[in-house]
C-alpha positions in Angstrom: 190.6 42.3 143.2 190.2 40.1 140.1 191.7 36.5 140.0 193.1 34.7 137.2 195.8 35.3 135.0 196.6 37.3 131.9 197.8 34.4 129.7 198.8 34.1 126.3 195.3 33.4 125.1 194.1 36.9 126.4 196.9 39.0 124.9 197.3 40.2 121.2 200.5 38.7 120.7 201.6 39.4 117.2 202.4 42.9 115.4 199.7 41.6 112.7 196.9 41.3 115.3 197.8 44.8 116.8 198.1 46.5 113.4 194.8 44.9 112.3 193.0 46.2 115.3 194.3 49.6 115.1 193.7 49.9 111.4 190.3 48.4 111.3 188.9 48.9 114.7 186.4 51.4 116.1 188.1 54.1 118.1 187.0 56.0 121.2 189.0 58.4 123.3 188.6 59.4 127.0 190.4 61.6 129.3 193.5 59.5 129.8 193.0 56.4 127.5 192.0 55.8 123.8 191.1 52.4 122.6 190.5 50.6 119.3 188.0 47.7 119.3 187.5 45.1 116.6 185.4 41.8 116.8 187.6 39.0 117.7 188.1 35.9 116.0 188.2 33.9 119.2 185.5 33.2 121.8 187.1 35.4 124.4 188.4 39.2 124.7 192.1 39.9 124.0 194.1 42.9 125.1 196.9 44.7 123.5 198.7 47.7 125.0 200.4 50.8 123.5 201.8 53.2 126.3 204.0 56.0 124.8 206.9 58.0 126.3 204.5 60.7 126.7 202.8 58.9 129.5 205.6 59.3 131.6 209.1 57.7 132.6 209.5 54.1 132.4 208.3 53.1 136.1 205.2 55.4 135.3 204.6 53.4 132.0 205.2 50.1 133.6 202.7 51.0 136.3 200.1 52.1 133.8 200.3 49.0 131.7 200.3 46.8 135.1 196.8 48.8 135.9 195.5 48.1 132.4 196.0 44.4 132.6 194.6 44.2 136.0 191.4 46.2 134.9 191.2 44.0 132.0 191.1 40.9 134.0 188.4 42.4 136.2 186.2 43.3 133.1 186.9 40.4 130.8 184.2 38.3 131.9 181.8 41.1 131.0 182.9 41.8 127.5 182.0 40.1 124.2 184.8 38.4 122.2 186.8 41.6 121.2 190.3 42.6 120.4 191.1 45.8 122.3 194.1 47.8 121.9 194.2 50.2 124.9 196.4 53.3 124.3 197.6 56.0 126.9 199.4 58.9 125.7 199.1 61.2 128.5 200.6 61.1 132.0 198.2 59.6 134.7 200.2 59.5 137.9 197.2 59.2 140.3 195.6 56.2 138.6 194.0 53.6 140.4 192.6 50.2 139.1 189.0 51.6 139.8 189.9 54.7 137.6 191.3 52.7 134.8 188.5 50.1 135.0 185.9 52.7 134.9 187.4 54.5 131.8 188.0 51.2 130.0 184.4 50.1 130.7 183.2 53.4 129.2 185.4 53.5 126.2 184.4 49.8 125.3 180.8 50.5 125.8 181.1 53.4 123.6 182.7 51.5 120.8 180.2 48.7 121.1 177.2 51.5 120.6 179.2 52.6 117.6 179.4 49.3 116.2 175.5 48.7 116.8 174.8 52.0 115.3 176.9 51.2 112.2 174.5 51.3 109.0 175.1 48.4 106.5 177.3 49.4 103.5 175.5 50.8 100.5 175.3 48.7 97.3 175.6 50.1 93.7 171.8 49.5 93.3 171.0 51.6 96.3 173.3 54.6 95.1 171.5 54.9 91.8 168.7 57.5 91.7 165.3 56.2 90.9 
């Protein structure tokens, strides 16, 4: 499927980066995954993973993380410069890379639409009644 590595530059490596994305990012939830997306400080997309114990035992969680990384490698060329945290909190035993890729693309597109539809912040002057 995709070629290339999942190197350091494509990962959210620090706790600070993960927390910033989780705190300030736009969220979207799908059937099996949830994502938090924030505009990235770099010129390429970066991925962070959060797969809880509710998603299954250790081999199942490891498989999910591997599939998420593989799906990210396949889609990262089509995405803008974003920081993305993908979370899986439910078991997904029959997942394939295509399933994960489809849901990840859907959730990223949904958060991008939310960002585009976001209205500018109101100023004090616009709050006043005339």
